[in-house]
TILUM-816189 format. One record per residue (C-alpha): residue in one letter; z negated, y negated, x negated. Coordinates in steps of 0.25 Angstrom, whole numbers, always signed. Each point is the difference from the previous one (the first is absolute). Last residue first. Example, Ala and Ser with C-alpha at 12.3 -4.5 7.8 and 13.67 -1.06 7.14 Angstrom:
<atoms>
<S; <-29; +4; -55>>
<A; <-2; +14; +6>>
</atoms>
This chain:
<atoms>
<W; <-38; -41; -39>>
<R; <-4; +8; +11>>
<I; <+1; -12; +11>>
<L; <-9; -1; +12>>
<A; <+3; -12; +10>>
<S; <-8; -9; +9>>
<G; <+3; -9; +11>>
<W; <-4; -13; +8>>
<T; <+7; -9; +11>>
<F; <-7; -12; +7>>
<G; <+9; -6; +1>>
<S; <-5; -7; -13>>
<G; <-6; +9; -9>>
<F; <-5; +14; -6>>
<A; <+4; +7; -12>>
<A; <-3; +14; -7>>
<L; <+6; +7; -12>>
<C; <-6; +14; -4>>
<V; <+4; +5; -14>>
<L; <-3; +14; -4>>
<D; <+3; +2; -15>>
<G; <+9; +10; -4>>
<E; <+7; -8; -11>>
<K; <-9; -11; -4>>
<I; <-5; -13; +8>>
<K; <-10; -9; -8>>
<G; <+9; -1; -13>>
<Q; <+1; -15; +1>>
<E; <+15; +0; +4>>
<W; <-4; +9; +12>>
<A; <-11; -9; +4>>
<E; <+9; -12; -1>>
<C; <+11; +7; +7>>
<L; <-8; +4; +12>>
<A; <-7; -14; +0>>
<I; <+13; -7; +2>>
<P; <+5; +12; +9>>
<I; <-13; -3; +10>>
<S; <+1; -15; -1>>
<A; <+14; -2; +3>>
<A; <-1; +0; +15>>
<T; <-12; -9; +0>>
<T; <+0; -8; -13>>
<N; <-15; -2; +2>>
<G; <-6; -7; -12>>
<Y; <+7; +2; -14>>
<K; <-11; +1; -11>>
<Q; <-12; +4; +8>>
<I; <+8; +7; +10>>
<N; <+2; +10; -11>>
<N; <-7; +12; +6>>
<Y; <+1; +15; -4>>
<V; <-10; +11; +6>>
<Q; <-4; +14; -6>>
<D; <-6; -5; -14>>
<D; <-9; -10; +8>>
<S; <-6; +13; +7>>
<L; <+3; +3; +15>>
<K; <-12; +3; +10>>
<L; <+11; -2; +11>>
<T; <-9; -10; +7>>
<R; <-3; -7; -14>>
<Q; <+15; -1; -3>>
<V; <+4; -5; +14>>
<F; <-11; -12; -2>>
<Q; <+5; -2; -14>>
<A; <+15; -2; +4>>
<I; <-5; -8; +13>>
<R; <-8; -10; -10>>
<L; <+12; -1; -9>>
<N; <+9; -5; +11>>
<A; <+13; +3; +5>>
<Q; <+6; +9; -12>>
<H; <+6; +11; +7>>
<P; <-8; +12; -5>>
<I; <+3; +8; -12>>
<L; <-8; +12; -1>>
<M; <+1; +8; -12>>
<D; <-5; +15; -4>>
<I; <-2; +4; +15>>
<D; <-5; +14; +0>>
<G; <-14; -5; +3>>
<V; <+3; -5; +14>>
<E; <+4; +14; +4>>
<L; <+14; +7; +2>>
<G; <+7; +8; +10>>
<A; <+12; -9; +1>>
<T; <-2; -3; +14>>
<Q; <-14; -3; -2>>
<L; <+2; -8; -13>>
<A; <+10; -10; +9>>
<E; <-10; -1; +11>>
<M; <-11; -3; -10>>
<I; <+7; -11; -6>>
<V; <+4; -5; +15>>
<E; <-14; -1; +4>>
<P; <-6; -7; -13>>
<F; <+10; -11; +1>>
<K; <-2; -2; +16>>
<K; <-15; -3; -1>>
<V; <+0; -10; -12>>
<A; <+13; -7; +6>>
<L; <-6; -2; +13>>
<K; <-12; -7; -5>>
<F; <+8; -8; -9>>
<V; <+11; -5; +9>>
<F; <-11; -5; +10>>
<Q; <-8; -7; -11>>
<G; <+14; -7; -5>>
<E; <+5; -5; +14>>
<M; <+14; -4; -6>>
<V; <+10; -10; +3>>
<P; <+14; -1; -9>>
<Y; <+7; -14; -1>>
<I; <+9; -6; +8>>
<M; <-9; -8; +9>>
<N; <-3; -10; -10>>
<N; <-1; -12; +10>>
<D; <+12; -7; -5>>
<I; <+9; +12; -1>>
<Q; <-3; +5; +13>>
<H; <+3; -13; +7>>
<H; <+12; -2; -9>>
<N; <+7; +14; +7>>
<M; <+0; +15; -6>>
<F; <+7; +9; +9>>
<I; <+0; +4; +16>>
<E; <-6; -14; +6>>
<G; <-6; +3; +13>>
<Y; <-14; +0; -5>>
<Q; <+3; -14; -4>>
<E; <+5; -4; +14>>
<D; <-13; +7; +6>>
<T; <-9; -10; -10>>
<W; <-5; +6; -13>>
<G; <-14; -3; -4>>
<F; <+0; +11; -10>>
<D; <-14; +6; +5>>
<M; <+5; +15; +0>>
<D; <-6; +3; +13>>
<I; <+4; +13; +4>>
<G; <+1; +5; +15>>
<M; <+8; +13; -5>>
<K; <+12; -3; +10>>
<D; <-1; -16; -3>>
<F; <-2; +1; -15>>
<H; <+11; +11; -1>>
<Y; <+10; -9; +7>>
<G; <-2; -13; -8>>
<G; <+15; -2; -2>>
<H; <+1; +13; -7>>
<S; <+12; -2; -8>>
<G; <-6; -3; -14>>
<P; <-4; -10; -11>>
<T; <-11; +0; +2>>
<I; <-11; +10; +3>>
<M; <-3; +6; -14>>
<A; <-10; +11; +3>>
<L; <-14; +6; -3>>
<K; <-8; -1; +12>>
<E; <+12; -1; +9>>
<A; <+4; +14; +1>>
<Y; <-14; +4; +5>>
<T; <+6; +11; +9>>
<G; <+12; +4; -8>>
<D; <-6; +13; -5>>
<S; <+7; +7; -11>>
<H; <-1; +13; -8>>
<L; <+7; +8; -10>>
<K; <-4; +12; -9>>
<T; <+8; +5; -11>>
<T; <+0; +14; -7>>
<L; <+2; +8; -13>>
<V; <+9; -10; -7>>
<G; <+4; +6; -13>>
<Q; <-2; +11; -10>>
<N; <-7; +14; +0>>
<E; <+10; +6; +10>>
<N; <+11; -4; -10>>
<E; <+13; +1; +8>>
<T; <+2; -15; -4>>
<P; <+8; -11; +8>>
<Q; <+0; -14; -5>>
<L; <-8; -13; +2>>
<V; <+2; -13; -8>>
<V; <-12; -9; +0>>
<A; <-2; -15; +1>>
<G; <-10; -11; -1>>
<A; <+0; -15; +3>>
<G; <-8; -12; -3>>
<D; <-5; -13; +7>>
<G; <-15; -3; +4>>
<F; <-10; -2; +12>>
<I; <-14; +0; +2>>
<V; <-3; -15; -3>>
<T; <+10; -4; +11>>
<V; <-6; +7; +12>>
<N; <-14; -6; +0>>
<R; <+6; -13; -7>>
<G; <+8; -4; +12>>
<K; <-9; -11; +4>>
<T; <-3; -4; -13>>
<T; <+14; -3; -3>>
<F; <+11; +8; -7>>
<E; <+6; +6; +12>>
<L; <+7; +13; -5>>
<G; <+15; +3; +3>>
<M; <+8; -1; -14>>
<S; <-12; +6; -7>>
<H; <+2; +12; +7>>
<M; <+11; +5; -8>>
<E; <-1; +15; +3>>
<A; <+7; +14; -5>>
<G; <-1; +14; +4>>
<V; <+12; +9; -5>>
<L; <+4; +14; +3>>
<L; <+13; +3; -7>>
<I; <+5; +14; +5>>
<N; <+7; +11; -9>>
<K; <+4; +12; +6>>
<Y; <+3; -3; +15>>
<M; <+2; +8; +13>>
<G; <-6; +14; -6>>
<T; <-9; -1; +12>>
<K; <-13; +0; -9>>
<I; <+6; -13; -7>>
<F; <+3; -7; +13>>
<Q; <-14; +4; +5>>
<D; <-8; -4; -12>>
<A; <+8; -14; +0>>
<I; <-6; -3; +14>>
<S; <-14; +4; -4>>
<L; <+2; -9; -13>>
<G; <+5; -11; +7>>
<Y; <-12; +0; +10>>
<I; <-10; +1; -12>>
<F; <+8; -13; -6>>
<G; <-1; -7; +12>>
<S; <-15; +2; +2>>
<C; <-4; -15; -3>>
<Q; <+12; -6; +8>>
<N; <+7; +11; +8>>
<R; <+14; -7; +2>>
<I; <+8; +10; -6>>
<D; <+15; -3; -5>>
<L; <+10; +12; -1>>
<A; <+11; -1; -9>>
<G; <+12; +11; +0>>
<I; <+9; +3; -12>>
<E; <+14; +5; +2>>
<T; <+5; -15; +2>>
<N; <-3; -1; -15>>
<T; <-5; -14; -3>>
<I; <-7; +5; -13>>
<G; <-1; -14; -8>>
<L; <-16; +2; -1>>
<E; <-1; -14; +6>>
<R; <+10; +4; +12>>
<Q; <-8; +12; +3>>
<L; <-13; -7; +0>>
<L; <+6; -11; +9>>
<V; <+5; +12; +10>>
<G; <-15; +5; +0>>
<S; <-6; -14; +1>>
<G; <+3; -1; +15>>
<P; <+11; -8; +6>>
<F; <-7; -7; +6>>
<Y; <-12; -9; +1>>
<Y; <+5; -2; -15>>
<D; <-7; +2; -13>>
<P; <-10; +11; +6>>
<S; <-14; -3; +0>>
<L; <-6; +11; +9>>
<T; <+5; +11; -10>>
<A; <+5; +14; -1>>
<F; <+14; +4; -5>>
<I; <+6; +13; +1>>
<I; <+13; +3; -8>>
<F; <+9; +13; +2>>
<D; <+11; +7; -10>>
<I; <-6; -5; -13>>
<D; <+9; +6; -11>>
<E; <+8; -13; -3>>
<K; <-13; -6; -6>>
<Q; <+0; +11; -10>>
<I; <-10; +11; -1>>
<G; <-11; +4; -10>>
<A; <-11; -3; +10>>
<R; <-6; -10; -10>>
<E; <+13; -8; +0>>
<I; <+0; +0; +15>>
<A; <-15; -4; +1>>
<I; <+2; -12; -10>>
<K; <+12; -5; +7>>
<A; <-7; +0; +13>>
<A; <-11; -8; -5>>
<A; <+9; -10; -3>>
<T; <+8; +1; +13>>
<G; <-13; -1; +8>>
<M; <-3; -13; -7>>
<T; <+14; -6; +3>>
<S; <-1; +5; +14>>
<T; <-13; -7; +3>>
<T; <+5; -13; -7>>
<E; <+0; -6; -13>>
<K; <+7; -12; -6>>
<H; <-1; -10; +11>>
<K; <-15; +1; +0>>
<T; <-6; +7; -12>>
<G; <-8; +11; +5>>
<Y; <-15; +0; +2>>
<R; <-10; +9; -8>>
<R; <-15; +3; +5>>
<E; <-13; -3; -6>>
<Q; <-14; +3; +1>>
<I; <+0; +8; +13>>
<G; <-13; +8; +3>>
<T; <+3; -4; +15>>
<R; <-13; -6; +6>>
<E; <-9; -2; -12>>
<Q; <+12; -3; -9>>
<I; <+6; -11; +8>>
<W; <-14; -8; +2>>
<E; <-3; +2; -15>>
<D; <+14; -6; -4>>
<S; <-2; -11; +10>>
<T; <+5; -6; +12>>
<E; <+4; -13; +7>>
<M; <+14; -1; -1>>
<V; <+12; -5; -10>>
<K; <-7; +0; -13>>
<T; <-9; +11; +3>>
<L; <+12; +9; +0>>
<D; <+2; -2; -15>>
<D; <-14; +4; -2>>
<N; <+3; +14; +8>>
<T; <+10; +2; -11>>
<V; <+15; +0; +3>>
<V; <+9; +7; -11>>
<N; <+14; -3; -1>>
<E; <+7; +11; -7>>
<P; <+5; +8; +12>>
<V; <-4; +14; +2>>
<Y; <+9; +12; +0>>
<H; <-2; +15; +2>>
<G; <+7; +13; -4>>
<I; <+0; +15; +4>>
<G; <+9; +11; -2>>
<A; <+1; +15; +5>>
<I; <-9; -1; +10>>
<K; <+1; +14; +7>>
<S; <+5; +4; +14>>
<R; <-1; +14; +4>>
<L; <+11; +11; +3>>
<M; <-4; +14; +5>>
</atoms>
């Protein structure tokens, strides 16, 4: 039976380092305040007008392709996960294809908008394609350029201090080795509380969801402004075009769903927590990762975190961390690697991989 293995992996982060102290110049915050709540010390921002989500994804993809020992022309399918695409449409998958110079019409490109869990969802989709024999070299990319859409004011600090830019990529190939590859993936969603972590504008909702769910977003919109389909001056002038988040609500749900979905994957594979050699959680918040680690009784050597350096890069966070852990020799052949993510939607998922 065919399995899907990670044949090559790469990551890219911009050179521009933004420290917590740098953010104090544009908002009321402090290094102590940020580290206490998130564990973040610094993050990377792409260079505007020179770097984009797709160009960062391309940089990571080139490394993954080289490490897989294939040529870019060997790629037969592209999956691109992001919440910060270059354009509202088309998606970044075709832009990555163009950047790589493989505009071969035989290649398909799929874009995934599952925010923080996007890489896990993409991995699950790629796994199905590989196991059915449909594709042999799938390029899966997670990339984000959050810095272009954050509110750099005191009002926006609860969200802005968390996020950073970067990209990670893997090449997935088939293997008949029963002791290698993706063992299982688990995917979940619940849209009940979608607005607890969301970017409301621009969009075509016209206030529909607020009325239906009885939600008071306190934007101060008139009925006419609710009816606007996309971004308008009122929304721009009143800073309505930025992400909103109820941090405590998200935290409480995340620390519940993370362990659940990890245990679900282990049970399906007939394994136990002690079998995990490396857990790579989506880098949402160091406090969440530490809570999950304590809940599962994992040692520091069994969990890899890099949010301290990069902040939350959502769809890119797992492949960046996975790549770094592998480069540092923390993941070796035969190791059981667990990936897990939870985020906006809400969507969450996990994957078990025998390296």
